[in-house]
N, C-alpha and C positions, 0 to 999 in steps of 0.2 A: 506489611508483615503479619503473619498469622501466629497465633499461639494455640496450644491445645490445653484444655482445662477439664479437670475431673473433680466431681464432688461425691464423696462417699454416700451421702444421703440420696443421691440420684439412683443408687442401686438398692435402695430400701434399708440401708443401715441407719441406725440412730447415732450418727457420728458427724461431727463438724469438719472433718478433714477435707481440705481442698488442695489441689496441686496443679501447677501449670508448667509447661515446657514448650520448647520450640518445635518439637516433633512428637508424634505418638511413641516413637522408639525411645525417646528420652523420658517420656512420661511414665511408661509402663513399669520400669524398675522402681520409680518412686512409689507407685501404687502398690507394687508387690512388697516393698519394704514396710509400708504402712500396714498392709494386710497381716503380715507376720507379727509385727510388734504390737499393734493395737487390737487385732481381732484373732490372733493365734491361728491364722490360716497359713499353714506351712507350704501347701502346694496349691497353685491355682490351676484348676482343671479347665477343660475346654469350655464347659458351660459357663463358668464364672468369668473366664477370659472374654467370651462373647458378650456377656452382660456388661462387663467393664468397658470394652471397646465401643459398645453401643451407647454408653453414657458419656463418652468423651466428646466434648464440644469444641469445634474449631471457631476461634474468634479472630476476626480481622480488625486491624487497627488502622 
């Protein structure tokens, strides 16, 4: 089984936020919610989305 993992610091933020989910589709809303609440990023543009998706790691168990 695989999980997808994201660390905010992996995209250059000074932030300890980490999130995991069973799919990228489940993980992206968690990241977007965090971006809004912690970083006041109201809209994720294409450049930021590319940066975020590049930083998502797939882990196999």
